[in-house]
C-alpha positions in Angstrom: 22.8 147.3 82.1 22.5 144.6 79.3 26.1 145.3 78.2 27.3 145.0 81.8 25.5 141.6 82.2 26.9 140.2 78.9 30.3 141.4 79.9 30.1 139.6 83.2 28.9 136.4 81.6 31.8 136.6 79.2 34.2 137.0 82.0 32.6 134.0 83.7 32.9 131.9 80.5 36.6 132.9 80.2 37.2 132.0 83.9 35.5 128.6 83.4 37.4 127.9 80.2 40.7 128.8 81.9 39.8 126.6 84.8 39.0 123.7 82.5 42.2 124.2 80.6 44.2 124.2 83.8 42.4 121.1 85.0 43.1 119.3 81.7 46.7 120.4 81.7 47.0 119.3 85.4 45.6 115.9 84.5 47.9 115.5 81.5 50.9 116.6 83.6 49.9 114.2 86.3 49.7 111.4 83.7 53.0 112.3 82.2 54.6 112.6 85.6 53.1 109.2 86.6 54.6 107.6 83.4 57.9 109.3 84.0 57.9 108.2 87.6 57.3 104.6 86.5 60.3 104.9 84.1 62.5 106.6 86.7 61.4 104.0 89.3 62.4 101.2 86.8 65.7 102.9 86.1 66.5 103.3 89.7 65.5 99.6 90.3 68.0 98.6 87.5 70.8 101.0 88.7 71.7 99.2 91.8 74.4 101.7 92.7 71.7 104.1 93.8 70.5 101.9 96.7 70.5 103.5 100.1 73.9 102.7 101.4 75.7 103.7 98.1 73.5 106.7 97.3 76.4 109.1 96.9 78.9 106.6 95.2 79.7 107.2 91.6 79.1 104.2 89.2 82.8 103.5 88.6 83.4 102.9 92.3 80.3 100.8 92.8 80.7 98.6 89.7 84.5 98.4 89.3 85.7 97.9 92.8 85.0 95.2 95.4 83.3 96.1 98.6 85.2 95.5 101.9 82.2 93.3 102.9 82.7 90.9 99.9 84.9 88.0 100.5 88.1 87.7 98.4 87.7 86.0 95.0 91.1 86.1 93.3 89.7 84.9 90.0 87.5 88.0 89.6 89.6 90.7 91.4 93.0 92.4 91.2 94.6 94.1 94.1 95.4 97.8 93.6 97.5 99.9 96.0 96.8 103.6 96.1 100.3 105.1 96.7 99.8 108.5 98.3 103.1 110.5 98.4 105.0 110.2 101.7 102.6 107.7 103.2 104.7 104.5 103.0 103.8 103.3 99.6 107.4 102.6 98.7 107.7 100.4 101.7 104.6 98.4 100.5 106.2 98.1 97.1 109.4 96.7 98.5 107.7 94.4 101.0 105.4 92.8 98.3 107.8 93.1 95.3 111.3 92.7 96.6 110.7 90.5 99.5 107.5 88.4 98.8 108.4 88.5 95.1 104.9 89.3 93.9 104.6 90.5 90.3 103.9 94.2 90.5 102.7 96.9 88.1 104.1 100.3 88.8 106.3 102.9 87.0 109.4 100.9 86.6 108.2 98.1 84.4 107.6 100.5 81.5 111.1 102.0 81.6 112.8 101.8 78.2 116.0 100.5 79.7 114.3 97.1 80.2 113.3 96.9 76.6 109.5 96.1 77.1 108.1 99.6 76.8 107.0 99.0 73.2 105.6 95.5 73.6 102.1 95.0 72.2 101.0 92.6 74.9 101.4 92.3 78.7 104.7 90.7 79.6 105.9 89.9 83.1 109.8 89.9 83.4 112.5 89.9 86.0 114.4 93.3 85.6 117.2 92.6 88.0 119.9 89.9 87.9 120.0 87.5 90.8 116.5 88.4 91.8 113.2 86.7 91.2 111.2 89.9 91.5 109.0 90.5 88.5 107.3 93.5 86.9 104.8 93.9 84.1 105.7 96.2 81.2 103.3 99.1 81.8 103.3 102.2 83.9 100.2 102.5 86.1 101.2 105.7 87.8 100.3 108.1 84.9 97.1 108.6 82.9 99.0 107.8 79.6 100.4 104.6 81.1 97.0 103.6 82.6 95.4 103.9 79.1 98.2 101.8 77.6 97.7 99.2 80.3 93.9 99.2 79.6 94.6 98.8 75.8 96.9 95.8 76.5 94.4 94.2 78.9 96.5 94.3 82.1 93.8 93.3 84.5 92.4 90.7 82.2 95.8 89.1 81.6 96.1 88.2 85.4 99.9 88.7 85.1 100.1 91.4 87.8 99.6 90.2 91.5 99.3 93.8 92.6 98.9 97.2 90.8 100.4 100.4 92.3 99.1 103.8 91.3 99.1 107.3 92.5 95.9 108.1 90.5 93.3 105.9 92.1 90.3 107.5 90.4 91.6 107.3 86.8 93.0 103.8 87.3 89.8 102.4 88.9 87.7 103.9 86.1 89.9 102.6 83.3 91.5 99.3 84.3 88.5 97.6 85.9 85.0 96.6 84.9 82.1 94.6 86.3 83.8 91.3 85.5 87.3 92.2 86.4 87.1 94.2 89.7 89.7 95.9 91.7 90.4 95.5 95.4 91.8 98.7 96.9 94.5 99.0 99.6 96.2 102.2 100.9 98.4 103.5 103.7 97.2 106.8 105.2 99.1 109.4 107.2 98.0 112.5 109.1 97.7 115.3 106.4 100.0 117.8 108.2 102.7 115.2 108.8 102.5 114.2 105.2 102.9 117.7 103.9 105.7 118.6 106.3 107.6 115.5 105.3 107.1 116.4 101.6 108.4 120.0 102.1 111.7 118.9 103.7 112.1 115.7 101.6 111.9 117.3 98.2 114.4 119.9 99.1 117.2 117.2 98.9 115.6 114.3 96.9 117.6 114.8 93.7 116.5 111.4 92.4 112.8 112.5 92.4 111.1 114.1 89.3 109.5 116.5 91.8 112.9 117.6 93.3 112.5 121.2 94.6 115.9 122.7 95.7 114.4 126.2 95.8 112.3 125.2 98.8 115.5 125.3 100.9 115.2 129.1 100.9 111.7 129.1 102.3 110.4 128.7 105.8 107.6 126.1 106.3 105.1 128.9 106.9 106.2 130.7 103.7 105.8 127.5 101.7 102.4 126.8 103.2 101.1 130.3 102.4 102.4 130.8 98.9 104.0 127.7 97.4 102.0 124.6 98.3 99.6 123.6 95.7 99.0 120.2 97.2 96.0 120.9 99.4 93.2 118.4 100.2 95.1 115.8 98.3 93.2 112.7 99.3 89.7 114.1 98.6 90.8 115.5 95.2 92.5 112.3 94.1 89.5 110.1 95.1 87.2 112.4 93.1 89.5 112.6 90.2 90.1 116.3 90.4 93.3 118.2 89.6 95.3 119.6 92.5 94.2 123.2 91.6 90.5 122.3 91.4 88.3 123.4 94.3 86.6 120.9 96.5 83.8 121.3 99.0 81.9 119.4 101.7 79.9 117.5 99.0 83.1 116.1 97.6 84.2 115.1 101.1 80.9 113.2 101.6 81.4 111.2 98.4 85.1 110.5 99.2 84.0 109.2 102.7 81.5 106.8 101.1 84.0 105.5 98.6 86.6 104.8 101.3 84.1 103.3 103.7 82.7 100.8 101.2 85.7 100.2 98.9 89.1 100.7 100.6 90.9 98.6 103.0 92.7 101.3 105.0 96.1 101.0 106.6 98.0 103.5 108.8 101.5 104.6 108.3 102.1 104.8 112.0 100.8 101.2 112.4 102.3 99.7 109.2 103.0 96.2 110.4 99.5 95.7 111.6 98.2 97.2 108.4 100.2 94.8 106.2 99.1 91.8 108.3 95.5 92.8 107.6 96.2 93.4 103.9 97.9 89.9 103.7 94.7 88.2 105.1 92.7 89.8 102.3 95.3 89.0 99.7 95.5 85.3 100.8 99.1 85.6 102.0 99.6 83.6 105.2 101.3 85.7 107.9 102.5 82.5 109.5 104.3 81.3 106.3 108.2 81.1 106.6 108.8 83.6 103.8 106.3 86.1 105.1 107.8 86.0 108.6 111.2 86.6 107.1 109.9 89.7 105.4 108.3 91.0 108.6 111.6 90.4 110.3 113.5 92.4 107.6 111.1 95.3 107.5 109.7 95.6 111.0 112.1 93.6 113.3 109.4 91.0 114.1 108.4 87.6 112.8 104.8 88.4 111.9 102.8 85.4 113.2 104.5 82.3 114.7 103.8 79.0 113.0 101.1 77.0 114.7 99.0 73.8 114.1 96.9 74.6 112.4 98.6 78.0 111.5 95.6 80.1 111.5 94.5 79.1 115.1 96.9 81.7 116.4 95.6 85.0 115.3 97.8 87.4 117.3 101.4 88.0 116.3 104.3 87.4 118.7 106.8 90.1 117.7 110.4 90.0 118.7 110.6 93.7 118.9 108.8 96.1 121.2 105.5 97.6 120.1 107.1 101.0 120.0 109.9 99.8 117.7 107.4 98.2 115.3 105.3 101.3 115.1 108.4 103.3 114.1 109.0 101.1 111.1 109.6 103.1 108.0 111.3 102.8 104.6 114.7 104.4 105.5 115.7 104.8 101.9 112.7 106.9 101.3 112.5 108.8 104.6 114.0 112.1 105.6 114.6 113.4 109.1 113.1 116.8 109.6 111.8 119.1 112.3 108.4 118.4 113.8 105.6 120.9 113.6 103.7 121.3 116.9 100.0 121.4 117.0 98.8 124.9 117.6 101.8 126.6 115.9 101.1 129.1 113.1 102.4 126.5 110.5 100.1 123.7 111.9 97.1 126.0 112.0 97.6 127.2 108.5 98.1 123.8 107.0 95.1 122.4 109.0 92.9 125.2 107.6 93.9 124.8 104.0 93.5 121.0 104.3 90.4 120.9 106.4 88.6 118.3 104.2 91.6 115.9 104.3 91.8 116.4 108.1 88.1 115.3 108.4 88.7 112.4 106.1 91.8 111.2 107.9 89.9 111.2 111.3 87.2 109.2 109.6 89.8 106.7 108.3 91.1 106.2 111.8 87.7 105.1 112.8 87.4 102.8 109.8 90.8 101.3 110.7 89.3 100.1 114.1 86.1 98.9 112.5 87.8 96.9 109.7 89.7 94.7 112.1 86.6 92.4 112.7 85.8 92.4 109.0 89.3 91.2 108.0 89.5 88.7 110.7 86.4 87.0 109.1 88.4 86.5 105.9 90.8 84.0 107.5 88.4 81.2 106.6 89.1 82.0 102.9 92.8 82.6 103.3 94.8 80.5 100.8 98.6 80.6 100.8 100.3 82.3 97.9 103.5 83.0 99.7 
């Protein structure tokens, strides 16, 4: 009996000791957690990119790019145009470079034939006789070229009026910083239209590095099933992923947030209106004589008629029909091809394999409508550079 009683007391002591130990550990853990919470809270307070509206945005997008809600400040920002293949980027280059004669950074400026590819500083030069168009001597379309541009201080030099790149993630991360921010512009196109155009275009585009004559022997359905590696292009490029990397709904959410806060979106099927909006943000007066000449050359309209004061008249008065203006494309870089009907096997397969880009594009169409009022507000800060 005594042994049983002592055994019970021993068990009680052990239970009490265990309970005390757990209590002490809990108190210590609580204290540690409290201190950690204070440190985390302080860190979050310092890391402004984690505030509610930008909670999914990576730091490079938050810190290196201007928000669409921030007014233009040309001293602290550089325009960068994301050239998505077969979305009208070549037209934008020619409109701003060839016609408006802005100094551009793209692939051409680093070509060895112009003699500036080995320069140790950023140089702006006129590559063509009898033309005042200027380029800078770096290639901002490849990772290697972007790193060279970073090393030479492209953005800090202020010698490029606009940067063109096909790799928006890598360019934004490496070319810009908190003091020298980027302002993003891009044309977007329905993902299926873009892919169909690419399929037919690269069959005959002998001048392109990505020329694919073997695609002539494929049907569109065969190509979409077994030969197209370019799926969910927009989401992957925004997130900095390779074309063969997987993407999921989480990547889409982040891509949508970046586009919503940081991209001025244009539509390839409404290119003239898109460029008018871009010009307002860029400080290029749509009513200026030179700009109106460029609109006439590229879109068959005169942009905005001159008024007194010029910006009192906000709506353009085109000389061509609305339908004609919406059909404006870069004929030198376009290719007539059969259309794919929605609901066809080809359309359904491409839609399924590019489902994230389809969602993102529909979202961009909503943003295009919403950004009209934002951009109209920038007219007060518009200063002519054309």
